[in-house]
C-alpha positions in Angstrom: -13.9 -30.7 56.4 -14.7 -29.0 59.7 -18.2 -28.2 60.5 -19.1 -24.5 60.0 -20.9 -22.9 62.9 -22.0 -19.9 60.8 -25.7 -19.6 60.1 -26.8 -17.1 57.3 -29.8 -14.9 58.0 -33.1 -14.9 56.0 -32.5 -15.9 52.3 -28.8 -15.8 52.3 -26.5 -18.7 51.3 -22.9 -19.5 52.3 -21.0 -20.8 49.2 -17.5 -22.3 48.8 -16.3 -21.2 45.4 -14.8 -23.7 43.1 -11.1 -23.4 42.3 -10.2 -21.2 39.3 -9.0 -23.1 36.2 -5.2 -23.3 35.9 -5.0 -24.8 32.4 -6.9 -24.3 29.2 -8.5 -27.2 27.3 -5.5 -27.2 24.9 -3.1 -27.5 27.8 -1.7 -24.0 28.2 -1.2 -22.8 31.8 -3.2 -19.7 32.8 -1.2 -17.1 34.8 -2.7 -15.8 38.1 -3.2 -12.3 36.5 -5.4 -13.8 33.7 -7.6 -16.2 35.8 -11.3 -15.5 35.9 -13.4 -15.6 39.0 -15.2 -18.9 39.3 -18.9 -18.9 38.7 -19.8 -22.1 40.5 -19.5 -23.4 43.9 -20.8 -25.7 46.7 -23.5 -24.6 49.2 -22.1 -24.8 52.8 -24.9 -23.3 54.8 -28.4 -21.8 54.2 -30.6 -19.4 56.0 -34.3 -20.0 57.0 -35.7 -18.2 54.0 -38.2 -15.4 53.9 -41.8 -15.8 55.1 -43.2 -16.1 51.6 -40.0 -17.3 49.8 -38.1 -20.4 51.0 -34.5 -21.0 50.1 -34.5 -23.1 46.9 -31.1 -24.9 47.4 -29.8 -27.2 50.1 -26.5 -27.8 51.7 -24.1 -29.8 49.4 -25.7 -28.5 46.1 -23.4 -27.4 43.3 -24.6 -24.1 42.1 -24.0 -21.5 39.3 -24.0 -17.8 40.1 -23.1 -14.5 38.6 -19.5 -13.5 38.2 -19.8 -10.6 40.6 -22.5 -12.0 42.9 -22.0 -12.2 46.7 -19.6 -10.8 49.2 -16.3 -12.4 50.0 -15.9 -13.3 53.7 -13.4 -15.3 55.8 -14.6 -17.8 58.4 -12.1 -19.7 60.4 -9.3 -18.8 58.0 -11.1 -20.0 54.9 -12.6 -17.9 52.1 -16.4 -18.1 51.3 -19.0 -16.1 49.5 -22.3 -15.1 51.0 -25.1 -14.2 48.6 -28.9 -14.0 48.4 -30.9 -17.0 47.1 -32.0 -14.8 44.1 -28.3 -14.4 43.0 -28.2 -18.2 42.3 -28.9 -19.1 38.7 -29.4 -22.8 39.3 -27.9 -26.1 40.4 -25.6 -28.3 38.4 
């Protein structure tokens, strides 16, 4: 993986979303139109935090977040999410 030069501001976190599931537990394939957005990912970069609230995750952590949290952005041709620290539910 190439090193990302992007540095989020304040309490924002850059996340690489996990791949969407392609098969159900019973082995059925899920078509692209029925796939749900992933709700977990890996922290790629973090901001400095706010004066009275530091960022609670670190680079490399696997996290859970809300289905519609964050904003999708493209950096160096790759898709990422950028979200506030408060949008993160916890680490896995």
